[in-house]
GUTORFI-411312 format. One record per residue: residue in one letter; y, x, z of N, C-alpha, C in turn. Coordinates in steps of 0.2 Angstrom, whole numbers, padded with zeros to 4 digits, always signed. Layout:
% GUTORFI-411312
aYXZYXZYXZ/...
***
This chain:
% GUTORFI-411312
x+0158-0078-0100+0164-0076-0106+0163-0072-0107/x+0161-0067-0107+0159-0061-0108+0153-0059-0112/x+0147-0064-0110+0142-0064-0114+0141-0069-0119/x+0146-0075-0119+0145-0075-0128+0152-0074-0132/x+0155-0067-0128+0161-0064-0132+0158-0056-0136/x+0150-0054-0133+0146-0051-0135+0143-0056-0142/x+0139-0060-0140+0135-0062-0143+0140-0065-0150/x+0147-0066-0149+0149-0067-0156+0152-0061-0161/x+0151-0055-0156+0151-0046-0158+0158-0048-0158/x+0162-0050-0155+0171-0047-0155+0170-0042-0148/x+0166-0043-0145+0165-0035-0140+0161-0032-0145/x+0160-0024-0142+0156-0022-0144+0153-0016-0141/x+0146-0018-0140+0142-0017-0132+0141-0008-0134/x+0145-0005-0130+0145+0002-0132+0148+0004-0124/x+0147+0014-0124+0150+0015-0119+0151+0012-0110/x+0158+0013-0108+0156+0010-0103+0153+0003-0101/x+0154-0002-0107+0150-0009-0106+0145-0009-0104/x+0143-0004-0108+0133-0003-0107+0131-0002-0102/x+0133+0002-0100+0134+0006-0091+0134-0001-0088/x+0139-0001-0087+0140-0006-0083+0135-0013-0081/x+0135-0017-0088+0132-0020-0089+0122-0017-0088/x+0121-0014-0087+0115-0008-0085+0114-0010-0078/x+0120-0007-0075+0120-0007-0068+0120-0014-0065/x+0122-0019-0066+0123-0024-0065+0115-0028-0064/x+0110-0026-0066+0104-0028-0071+0099-0026-0062/x+0104-0023-0058+0100-0022-0048+0104-0026-0045/x+0108-0030-0049+0113-0035-0042+0109-0037-0037/x+0112-0038-0030+0107-0038-0025+0110-0049-0026/x+0112-0050-0030+0113-0059-0030+0109-0059-0035/x+0104-0065-0036+0099-0065-0041+0100-0070-0044/x+0108-0074-0043+0110-0077-0048+0113-0075-0054/x+0117-0069-0052+0122-0062-0056+0114-0059-0060/x+0113-0059-0057+0105-0053-0061+0102-0057-0064/x+0099-0065-0062+0097-0068-0069+0102-0067-0077/x+0110-0070-0077+0111-0068-0081+0113-0062-0084/x+0113-0056-0080+0111-0049-0084+0106-0050-0088/x+0100-0052-0084+0095-0049-0089+0093-0055-0095/x+0095-0063-0095+0096-0064-0100+0099-0062-0105/x+0107-0062-0104+0110-0059-0109+0107-0052-0114/x+0107-0048-0110+0101-0042-0113+0095-0042-0116/x+0092-0047-0114+0087-0049-0118+0088-0054-0123/x+0090-0060-0122+0092-0063-0130+0096-0063-0134/x+0102-0059-0130+0107-0058-0135+0109-0049-0137/x+0109-0046-0131+0110-0040-0134+0104-0035-0136/x+0099-0036-0134+0092-0032-0139+0091-0034-0145/x+0092-0043-0144+0092-0044-0152+0097-0041-0158/x+0102-0043-0155+0109-0039-0161+0107-0031-0163/x+0103-0028-0155+0106-0021-0156+0099-0017-0155/x+0094-0020-0156+0086-0016-0153+0086-0010-0152/x+0089-0003-0155+0088+0003-0152+0092+0004-0148/x+0100+0001-0146+0105+0001-0141+0101+0006-0134/x+0096+0003-0132+0094+0005-0126+0089+0011-0127/x+0086+0010-0131+0080+0018-0135+0085+0023-0134/x+0091+0023-0139+0098+0030-0139+0100+0031-0131/x+0100+0026-0127+0104+0026-0122+0100+0029-0116/x+0094+0029-0117+0091+0029-0112+0091+0033-0106/x+0091+0041-0108+0091+0045-0103+0098+0048-0102/x+0104+0042-0103+0110+0043-0102+0112+0038-0095/x+0106+0033-0098+0106+0028-0092+0105+0032-0087/x+0099+0036-0086+0098+0041-0082+0103+0043-0077/x+0106+0048-0082+0110+0053-0079+0117+0049-0076/x+0118+0044-0080+0125+0039-0077+0121+0037-0068/x+0113+0032-0068+0115+0031-0062+0113+0034-0057/x+0113+0041-0057+0111+0045-0053+0120+0049-0051/x+0122+0048-0055+0127+0050-0055+0130+0059-0057/x+0125+0060-0063+0126+0068-0061+0127+0070-0069/x+0134+0074-0070+0136+0077-0078+0135+0085-0076/x+0126+0086-0076+0127+0094-0075+0125+0096-0084/x+0120+0090-0085+0117+0092-0093+0123+0090-0098/x+0123+0097-0103+0128+0096-0106+0127+0088-0113/x+0121+0090-0113+0117+0081-0117+0119+0076-0116/x+0121+0075-0110+0121+0069-0107+0128+0070-0102/x+0130+0066-0102+0137+0066-0099+0141+0055-0097/x+0133+0051-0099+0136+0046-0097+0137+0044-0088/x+0137+0047-0082+0140+0048-0078+0146+0050-0081/x+0149+0051-0084+0158+0052-0081+0160+0048-0083/x+0166+0046-0078+0171+0039-0080+0168+0034-0074/x+0160+0034-0074+0157+0029-0068+0153+0032-0066/x+0158+0034-0061+0156+0038-0055+0154+0033-0050/x+0159+0027-0048+0159+0021-0044+0151+0019-0047/x+0147+0018-0052+0143+0016-0052+0138+0017-0050/x+0135+0024-0047+0131+0027-0046+0124+0022-0043/x+0119+0025-0041+0114+0019-0037+0110+0029-0034/x+0113+0034-0034+0110+0041-0032+0105+0038-0024/x+0110+0033-0022+0106+0034-0013+0102+0028-0014/x+0100+0025-0021+0096+0020-0020+0092+0019-0024/x+0086+0024-0025+0079+0025-0029+0078+0016-0030/x+0078+0010-0025+0073+0004-0028+0077+0001-0032/x+0084+0001-0033+0089-0003-0039+0087+0001-0044/x+0086+0008-0045+0086+0014-0052+0080+0009-0053/x+0075+0008-0049+0066+0008-0052+0066+0002-0054/x+0071-0005-0053+0072-0011-0056+0076-0011-0063/x+0079-0007-0063+0083-0006-0070+0079+0000-0073/x+0073+0004-0074+0068+0007-0077+0065+0002-0080/x+0064-0002-0076+0055-0006-0074+0056-0013-0081/x+0064-0014-0081+0068-0018-0085+0069-0017-0091/x+0073-0010-0094+0073-0007-0101+0067-0006-0103/x+0060-0002-0098+0053-0002-0103+0051-0006-0105/x+0050-0012-0102+0048-0021-0104+0051-0023-0111/x+0056-0019-0113+0058-0024-0119+0058-0017-0123/x+0057-0011-0122+0053-0006-0128+0047-0009-0132/x+0048-0005-0138+0039-0006-0141+0037+0002-0142/x+0031+0002-0143+0027+0008-0142+0033+0015-0147/x+0034+0013-0153+0038+0019-0158+0041+0019-0152/x+0046+0016-0149+0052+0017-0144+0052+0019-0139/x+0047+0019-0134+0045+0023-0130+0043+0028-0132/x+0038+0030-0137+0039+0037-0142+0047+0040-0141/x+0051+0039-0143+0057+0041-0146+0061+0043-0141/x+0058+0038-0134+0062+0039-0126+0059+0045-0126/x+0052+0046-0125+0048+0054-0122+0051+0059-0125/x+0051+0060-0131+0053+0062-0136+0060+0066-0133/x+0064+0063-0131+0071+0062-0128+0071+0068-0122/x+0066+0063-0118+0064+0068-0110+0063+0074-0110/x+0057+0076-0114+0053+0083-0116+0060+0087-0120/x+0062+0084-0123+0064+0089-0130+0071+0089-0129/x+0075+0087-0128+0080+0086-0126+0085+0089-0118/x+0081+0085-0113+0082+0086-0106+0079+0091-0104/x+0073+0089-0103+0068+0097-0098+0068+0104-0103/x+0070+0102-0109+0071+0111-0113+0074+0115-0112/x+0080+0110-0108+0086+0112-0108+0087+0117-0102/x+0082+0116-0096+0080+0119-0093+0075+0126-0091/x+0074+0126-0099+0070+0132-0100+0075+0137-0103/x+0070+0145-0106+0074+0150-0108+0075+0147-0116/x+0082+0146-0116+0081+0145-0125+0087+0147-0127/x+0085+0150-0135+0089+0155-0139+0096+0154-0140/x+0101+0159-0141+0105+0155-0142+0111+0152-0139/x+0109+0148-0130+0113+0144-0128+0111+0146-0119/x+0116+0145-0116+0114+0146-0111+0109+0140-0106/x+0106+0141-0102+0100+0138-0098+0103+0134-0092/x+0103+0126-0093+0103+0123-0087+0100+0124-0080/x+0106+0128-0074+0101+0129-0068+0095+0123-0064/x+0090+0124-0062+0086+0119-0059+0090+0117-0053/x+0091+0111-0049+0093+0108-0045+0089+0112-0038/x+0091+0113-0034+0089+0118-0031+0087+0113-0025/x+0088+0106-0023+0086+0101-0020+0084+0095-0022/x+0082+0090-0018+0080+0083-0022+0084+0079-0021/x+0087+0079-0015+0092+0074-0013+0099+0074-0015/x+0102+0079-0021+0106+0078-0024+0108+0073-0031/x+0114+0073-0034+0110+0070-0038+0106+0075-0044/x+0109+0081-0047+0102+0085-0052+0096+0083-0050/x+0094+0084-0043+0087+0084-0041+0086+0076-0042/x+0088+0072-0040+0085+0063-0042+0083+0062-0049/x+0091+0066-0052+0089+0065-0061+0084+0068-0063/x+0081+0073-0061+0076+0078-0063+0070+0072-0061/x+0071+0071-0054+0065+0067-0054+0064+0063-0056/x+0068+0057-0057+0067+0053-0061+0065+0053-0066/x+0064+0060-0070+0064+0059-0079+0055+0062-0078/x+0053+0065-0072+0047+0068-0071+0041+0063-0071/x+0045+0056-0064+0042+0049-0064+0041+0046-0070/x+0048+0045-0072+0048+0040-0079+0041+0043-0085/x+0040+0050-0084+0035+0051-0089+0029+0050-0086/x+0027+0052-0080+0021+0051-0080+0021+0043-0076/x+0025+0038-0076+0022+0031-0074+0019+0028-0082/x+0013+0022-0078+0008+0019-0083+0013+0013-0088/x+0019+0013-0088+0021+0010-0091+0025+0017-0099/x+0025+0024-0097+0023+0027-0102+0018+0029-0105/x+0014+0029-0102+0006+0032-0102+0004+0030-0110/x+0005+0024-0113+0005+0023-0121+0005+0030-0124/x+0012+0032-0121+0015+0039-0128+0009+0046-0128/x+0003+0043-0123+0000+0049-0122-0007+0048-0121/x-0009+0040-0125-0017+0040-0125-0017+0035-0132/x-0023+0038-0135-0022+0033-0142-0025+0025-0140/x-0030+0026-0134-0033+0019-0134-0027+0016-0133/x-0023+0018-0127-0017+0011-0129-0014+0010-0130/x-0013+0016-0135-0007+0014-0142-0008+0009-0145/x-0017+0012-0146-0018+0006-0150-0019-0002-0149/x-0020-0002-0142-0023-0010-0139-0014-0012-0138/x-0008-0007-0138-0002-0011-0138+0002-0013-0143/x-0001-0010-0150+0001-0009-0157-0002-0017-0158/x-0009-0018-0155-0013-0025-0156-0010-0031-0155/x-0006-0029-0150-0003-0033-0145+0004-0036-0149/x+0007-0030-0151+0014-0032-0155+0010-0036-0161/x+0006-0036-0164+0005-0035-0170-0002-0040-0171/x-0001-0047-0169-0008-0049-0171-0010-0052-0176/x-0017-0052-0175-0021-0052-0181-0025-0057-0182/x-0025-0059-0190-0028-0066-0192-0037-0066-0191/x-0037-0068-0187-0043-0071-0186-0050-0067-0180/x-0054-0065-0178-0056-0062-0176-0061-0056-0179/x-0061-0055-0185-0064-0050-0191-0064-0043-0190/x-0068-0040-0185-0065-0033-0187-0066-0029-0192/x-0059-0024-0191-0058-0023-0198-0060-0016-0200/x-0061-0013-0202-0066-0006-0203-0058+0001-0203/x-0052-0002-0206-0045+0003-0208-0044+0003-0198/x-0047-0003-0194-0042-0001-0186-0047+0007-0184/x-0052+0006-0185-0056+0014-0181-0049+0021-0186/x-0051+0020-0192-0047+0026-0194-0041+0027-0192/x-0037+0021-0192-0031+0020-0188-0030+0024-0182/x-0035+0022-0179-0038+0025-0170-0037+0034-0170/x-0042+0035-0177-0043+0040-0176-0037+0045-0175/x-0033+0041-0184-0027+0047-0187-0021+0045-0179/x-0019+0041-0178-0016+0039-0171-0019+0047-0164/x-0025+0046-0164-0027+0051-0159-0024+0058-0163/x-0028+0060-0169-0024+0067-0171-0016+0068-0171/x-0013+0062-0171-0008+0062-0172-0004+0065-0163/x-0007+0061-0159-0005+0063-0152-0006+0070-0151/x-0013+0073-0153-0015+0077-0151-0011+0082-0150/x-0008+0084-0158-0003+0087-0162+0005+0086-0156/x+0008+0080-0158+0014+0081-0154+0011+0085-0148/x+0006+0082-0144+0005+0087-0135+0006+0093-0138/x+0002+0096-0142+0000+0104-0141+0006+0108-0144/x+0012+0103-0149+0016+0108-0152+0024+0108-0149/x+0024+0101-0145+0031+0099-0143+0030+0099-0134/x+0025+0094-0132+0027+0092-0125+0024+0098-0120/x+0019+0101-0124+0014+0105-0118+0017+0111-0117/x+0020+0115-0125+0024+0121-0123+0031+0120-0118/x+0032+0114-0119+0040+0115-0114+0039+0113-0109/x+0034+0109-0104+0032+0109-0097+0028+0114-0096/x+0022+0119-0099+0021+0126-0098+0029+0128-0096/x+0031+0129-0098+0040+0134-0099+0042+0132-0093/x+0043+0126-0092+0046+0123-0086+0042+0124-0078/x+0037+0124-0081+0031+0125-0074+0034+0134-0073/x+0033+0138-0078+0035+0145-0076+0040+0147-0072/x+0047+0144-0073+0052+0144-0072+0053+0141-0065/x+0050+0134-0062+0050+0132-0056+0045+0137-0052/x+0041+0141-0054+0035+0145-0050+0039+0152-0049/x+0045+0152-0053+0049+0159-0053+0054+0159-0049/x+0057+0154-0050+0063+0153-0043+0060+0147-0038/x+0053+0147-0036+0050+0143-0032+0054+0135-0031/x+0055+0130-0034+0057+0124-0036+0053+0121-0032/x+0058+0117-0026+0053+0112-0025+0048+0105-0030/x+0050+0107-0037+0050+0102-0041+0043+0101-0044/x+0040+0107-0042+0032+0109-0046+0030+0104-0043/x+0028+0102-0037+0023+0096-0038+0026+0090-0042/x+0030+0087-0042+0031+0082-0046+0031+0084-0053/x+0030+0088-0055+0029+0092-0064+0021+0093-0064/x+0017+0097-0058+0012+0096-0060+0008+0090-0059/x+0008+0086-0056+0007+0078-0058+0009+0075-0064/x+0016+0075-0066+0018+0074-0073+0011+0077-0078/x+0010+0082-0079+0004+0088-0083+0001+0083-0081/x-0004+0081-0077-0010+0078-0075-0009+0069-0081/x-0006+0068-0078-0005+0059-0080-0002+0062-0089/x+0001+0065-0092+0000+0065-0097-0006+0068-0100/x-0011+0074-0099-0015+0079-0101-0023+0074-0100/x-0021+0070-0098-0029+0066-0094-0033+0065-0099/x-0030+0061-0104-0032+0060-0109-0039+0067-0115/x-0034+0072-0113-0036+0078-0116-0039+0082-0111/x-0042+0081-0107-0045+0085-0102-0050+0090-0102/x-0055+0088-0110-0057+0090-0113-0057+0098-0116/x-0049+0094-0116-0049+0099-0123-0042+0106-0120/x-0043+0106-0114-0035+0109-0112-0034+0116-0112/x-0039+0120-0114-0038+0126-0114-0035+0126-0123/x-0036+0121-0129-0032+0121-0135-0026+0119-0135/x-0025+0114-0127-0017+0113-0128-0014+0116-0127/x-0016+0123-0122-0013+0127-0119-0013+0134-0123/x-0015+0133-0129-0011+0138-0133-0019+0144-0131/x-0025+0142-0129-0028+0148-0125-0029+0152-0120/x-0023+0148-0116-0022+0149-0109-0027+0146-0104/x-0034+0150-0103-0037+0149-0098-0036+0147-0091/x-0034+0151-0087-0030+0151-0080-0026+0146-0081/x-0023+0144-0086-0016+0138-0085-0023+0132-0085/x-0026+0134-0090-0031+0126-0091-0035+0125-0084/x-0037+0132-0082-0040+0128-0077-0038+0127-0069/x-0031+0127-0069-0026+0125-0063-0024+0120-0065/x-0022+0116-0072-0023+0107-0072-0027+0104-0071/x-0035+0109-0073-0041+0103-0072-0042+0103-0065/x-0041+0109-0061-0043+0106-0054-0037+0104-0053/x-0031+0102-0053-0030+0097-0052-0029+0089-0052/x-0031+0090-0059-0035+0084-0061-0043+0082-0058/x-0044+0087-0056-0050+0081-0053-0048+0082-0045/x-0044+0086-0042-0041+0084-0034-0037+0078-0034/x-0035+0076-0039-0033+0068-0040-0035+0065-0039/x-0042+0066-0049-0047+0061-0046-0051+0059-0039/x-0053+0065-0036-0057+0065-0029-0052+0060-0024/x-0044+0060-0023-0041+0059-0017-0041+0050-0020/x-0038+0047-0028-0041+0040-0026-0046+0039-0028/x-0052+0041-0028-0059+0038-0027-0058+0035-0017/x-0057+0044-0014-0055+0043-0009-0052+0036-0004/x-0045+0033-0008-0043+0030-0005-0044+0024-0008/x-0048+0022-0016-0051+0017-0017-0058+0014-0012/x-0063+0018-0011-0064+0018-0007-0065+0015+0001/x-0057+0020+0003-0055+0016+0010-0054+0010+0010/x-0051+0009+0005-0048+0001+0004-0052-0001+0003/x-0057-0002-0003-0063-0006-0002-0067-0008+0005/x-0065-0004+0008-0070-0004+0014-0067-0007+0019/x-0061-0006+0018-0057-0010+0025-0058-0017+0022/x-0057-0018+0015-0057-0027+0016-0063-0030+0016/x-0068-0026+0015-0075-0028+0018-0077-0028+0026/x-0073-0022+0027-0075-0023+0036-0071-0028+0041/x-0066-0028+0035-0062-0034+0041-0063-0038+0045/x-0069-0041+0040-0073-0047+0043-0078-0043+0052/x-0081-0040+0046-0085-0036+0054-0083-0033+0058/x-0080-0029+0057-0073-0031+0064-0071-0033+0068/x-0068-0041+0067-0066-0046+0070-0072-0052+0071/x-0078-0052+0069-0083-0052+0072-0087-0048+0077/x-0086-0041+0077-0086-0035+0081-0084-0037+0089/x-0075-0040+0087-0074-0040+0092-0073-0043+0097/x-0075-0051+0093-0079-0057+0098-0082-0055+0099/x-0089-0053+0096-0093-0050+0102-0091-0048+0108/x-0088-0042+0108-0086-0039+0113-0082-0042+0119/x-0078-0048+0115-0073-0051+0121-0078-0055+0121/x-0084-0058+0120-0085-0062+0123-0092-0060+0128/x-0094-0057+0126-0097-0052+0135-0095-0049+0137/x-0087-0045+0138-0087-0048+0143-0084-0053+0146/x-0081-0057+0145-0079-0062+0147-0085-0065+0150/x-0091-0066+0147-0097-0068+0150-0099-0065+0159/x-0097-0055+0157-0098-0050+0164-0093-0054+0168/x-0087-0054+0167-0083-0055+0171-0082-0062+0175/x-0087-0065+0173-0089-0073+0175-0093-0071+0180/x-0098-0067+0176-0104-0068+0183-0103-0064+0186/x-0099-0059+0187-0096-0055+0193-0093-0059+0198/x-0086-0064+0196-0081-0069+0198-0087-0073+0203/x-0093-0077+0200-0097-0081+0203-0102-0076+0207/x-0102-0071+0208-0104-0066+0213-0102-0065+0219/x-0094-0064+0216-0091-0063+0222-0088-0068+0224/x-0089-0073+0224-0089-0081+0227-0094-0080+0232/x-0100-0081+0230-0109-0080+0232-0106-0074+0238/x-0103-0071+0241-0105-0067+0243-0099-0067+0248/x-0091-0072+0246-0088-0075+0250-0088-0081+0254/x-0092-0084+0251-0095-0090+0255-0101-0090+0260/x-0105-0084+0261-0110-0081+0266-0106-0078+0269/x-0100-0075+0270-0100-0072+0274-0094-0077+0278/x-0090-0079+0275-0086-0086+0279-0092-0091+0282/x-0095-0093+0280-0100-0096+0284-0105-0090+0289/x-0104-0087+0287-0110-0082+0295-0118-0082+0291/x-0118-0087+0286-0126-0086+0286-0126-0078+0278/x-0133-0074+0280-0136-0070+0277-0136-0069+0270/x-0133-0064+0264-0134-0067+0259-0141-0069+0254/x-0144-0066+0258-0154-0068+0256-0153-0075+0255/x-0149-0077+0262-0151-0086+0263-0148-0091+0260/x-0142-0089+0253-0139-0092+0249-0143-0093+0244/x-0149-0090+0242-0155-0090+0238-0158-0097+0237/x-0160-0098+0231-0162-0104+0232-0171-0105+0235/x-0173-0098+0238-0181-0099+0240-0178-0099+0248/x-0171-0098+0250-0169-0099+0257-0172-0103+0259/x-0175-0113+0260-0177-0115+0260-0184-0118+0263/x-0188-0111+0260-0195-0112+0258-0200-0115+0268/x-0197-0111+0273-0199-0113+0278-0197-0120+0281/x-0192-0124+0277-0190-0131+0282-0194-0135+0283/x-0193-0141+0285-0197-0145+0286-0197-0149+0282/x-0204-0152+0281-0205-0157+0273-0202-0162+0272/x-0197-0166+0280-0194-0174+0277-0188-0169+0274/x-0185-0175+0272-0180-0175+0268-0173-0172+0272/x-0171-0175+0277-0168-0172+0283-0169-0168+0288/x-0164-0167+0290-0164-0162+0299-0159-0164+0302/x-0159-0165+0310-0155-0169+0314-0155-0160+0319/x-0149-0162+0320-0145-0156+0322-0138-0159+0329/x-0140-0155+0337-0140-0157+0341-0131-0154+0343/x-0127-0153+0346-0121-0152+0346-0125-0143+0350/x-0121-0138+0348-0122-0132+0352-0119-0129+0357/x-0113-0134+0362-0113-0135+0368-0114-0140+0372/x-0113-0139+0378-0115-0143+0383-0109-0148+0384/x-0102-0143+0384-0096-0146+0385-0096-0150+0379/x-0097-0151+0373-0095-0156+0368-0097-0164+0371/x-0094-0169+0369-0094-0177+0371-0101-0177+0365/x-0103-0183+0369-0110-0186+0367-0107-0187+0360/x-0111-0185+0355-0110-0192+0347-0113-0191+0345/x-0111-0194+0338-0120-0197+0333-0123-0190+0330/x-0128-0191+0331-0130-0183+0329-0130-0182+0321/x-0127-0177+0320-0126-0174+0311-0134-0176+0307/x-0134-0178+0300-0138-0178+0298-0138-0175+0292/x-0139-0171+0290-0135-0167+0283-0143-0166+0280/x-0142-0167+0271-0147-0168+0269-0149-0162+0263/x-0157-0161+0262-0155-0155+0260-0152-0151+0253/x-0151-0159+0250-0150-0159+0242-0143-0155+0244/x-0136-0158+0248-0132-0153+0252-0135-0148+0252/x-0139-0144+0256-0137-0136+0256-0138-0132+0250/x-0141-0138+0244-0145-0134+0240-0141-0132+0232/x-0133-0135+0234-0129-0134+0228-0127-0128+0227/x-0125-0125+0223-0121-0120+0219-0118-0116+0224/x-0121-0110+0227-0115-0109+0231-0108-0107+0228/x-0107-0106+0221-0099-0105+0219-0095-0111+0220/x-0100-0117+0219-0095-0120+0217-0093-0124+0226/x-0100-0127+0228-0097-0131+0234-0101-0128+0240/x-0097-0128+0244-0098-0121+0250-0101-0127+0254/x-0106-0122+0259-0111-0128+0265-0106-0130+0271/x-0108-0137+0274-0104-0141+0274-0103-0135+0284/x-0097-0134+0285-0093-0131+0292-0097-0134+0297/x-0099-0128+0304-0102-0131+0310-0110-0131+0310/x-0112-0127+0305-0120-0127+0303-0121-0121+0309/x-0126-0121+0311-0129-0114+0316-0133-0112+0312/x-0132-0104+0313-0135-0100+0308-0143-0100+0307/x-0146-0097+0302-0152-0096+0303-0158-0093+0307/x-0157-0090+0310-0158-0088+0316-0161-0092+0322/x-0153-0095+0322-0152-0098+0330-0158-0106+0327/x-0159-0109+0320-0160-0115+0319-0168-0113+0321/x-0171-0107+0319-0177-0104+0321-0178-0105+0328/x-0173-0100+0331-0175-0100+0338-0178-0109+0341/x-0174-0114+0341-0173-0120+0341-0181-0123+0341/x-0184-0119+0332-0188-0124+0330-0194-0122+0335/x-0193-0114+0337-0198-0113+0340-0200-0115+0347/x-0193-0115+0350-0193-0120+0355-0197-0128+0355/x-0195-0131+0353-0199-0137+0350-0207-0137+0347/x-0209-0133+0346-0216-0131+0345-0221-0130+0352/x-0216-0124+0354-0220-0127+0363-0220-0131+0366/
***
């Protein structure tokens, strides 16, 4: 019903209604979130294309519940809709809103973040300076951290790269046919010059002053600010001295941070590739080691069983080998008499050689057999 009223312009999409609609973009219910996304994308954004551009920084302050910035009071009256302790839900909202913005609108949002929001933390003539948050986990710390992360995110990188900006412009306005226009390269050159001028005159001075304030106060936000500087100035890494107005020391610090960041990314990428390629090798190595261990265990079990059988039967272990019967008679059978005189007469026991030549670990020798020494003694007596 509310969507219908907004579509017919019976209800104006401004003020608290805007912030609460934005809050619903991170609703845990999939059905509710889908309805809100469709309403924002198909109705509200088409009717008011600039509504999310002009209120983007206010939305950031509202979602973190921070009212410490004099220019952005979106959190006033919306304390119940704060997501300060839920950064994942805030990221969902930021990603959706940035997907609706064009390249020009992203430039406007970037200008608001740097010139209006971050500049208030530096020394400004004629008005008081906004105090830097003391720690990250508070409402002000989360707001400042979100602004620095948004400036360095890949969705906003188009604002600091002429190549990405030209590609995004071509996607937004598709060309007719595949014939190369000689004016495109001229437009890209003009765009690169404009970006360099904006960064040198508006963006870099504010970030440098903010860096000095953070260093003087030993703020915990120096790391995120350094990362933001590296992302923004990455395309101008060969002209850092000019961007910083001849400050070679600062240019060297930023260049060192860029080099360290690029090296860390290369190491992480190589580790990931090595992990993907070596996963199969590690599995095969584990299989081979497991197979070898199982084979050695089987051989040890066979040896132990052979030793146990030899001990139980009273035979020496050498008699259990295959060459034990080299001195046996050529006939296929042997006849043995009872070893005791008290035994009752019985039929002689005939044992074939094949019965004695089976594997010792599988079949045990017949019980009641005389030892090899006794058989040798009897054989000697018969020969005499």
